C-alpha atoms as one frame of an Amber mdcrd trajectory, in Angstrom:
protein
 -86.494  28.421  27.416 -85.011  26.877  30.503 -84.069  28.523  33.797 -80.389
  28.849  32.875 -81.139  30.640  29.633 -83.746  32.863  31.323 -81.222  33.949
  33.971 -78.569  34.669  31.343 -81.086  36.738  29.303 -82.280  38.725  32.336
 -78.762  39.411  33.545 -77.859  41.013  30.216 -80.693  43.570  30.442 -79.556
  47.050  31.346 -80.454  48.023  34.896 -81.485  44.501  35.858 -81.170  43.443
  39.507 -81.457  39.929  40.849 -82.969  39.157  44.285 -84.553  36.411  46.307
 -88.036  37.489  47.446 -90.716  35.762  49.539 -88.061  33.513  51.063 -87.279
  31.394  48.011 -88.320  33.064  44.726 -85.702  34.376  42.353 -86.898  37.729
  40.963 -85.325  39.933  38.325 -86.272  43.602  38.405 -85.677  46.176  35.719
 -85.702  49.720  36.806 -84.263  51.398  33.728 -86.604  53.825  31.946 -85.277
  52.798  28.485 -86.202  49.113  29.161 -89.716  50.162  30.303 -90.158  52.091
  27.019 -88.966  49.074  25.019 -91.451  46.821  26.803 -94.275  49.295  26.238
 -93.412  49.539  22.498 -93.281  45.735  22.279 -96.764  45.518  23.806 -98.061
  48.075  21.344 -96.668  46.184  18.393 -98.169  42.885  19.564-101.501  44.513
  20.403-101.705  46.032  16.937-101.417  42.548  15.349-104.410  41.207  17.359
-107.861  41.037  15.813-110.127  43.990  16.532-112.348  41.713  18.621-109.483
  40.743  20.878-108.321  44.311  21.132-111.809  45.355  22.339-111.857  42.493
  24.847-108.485  43.470  26.270-109.506  47.139  26.497-112.792  46.182  28.171
-115.002  47.911  25.584
């Protein structure tokens, strides 16, 4: 993915805001609760596909 495609994707997300931070860094922020829930669910789905060993390493157990 290149920068143009990344910008287009981020701009389509509900509740996304675009800002320049730290003088020159383009940052997209997502404040919508629904998006946060989708990201959490995505993490859970990916985490479930990992080996048990990797899951334990990530959890620190």
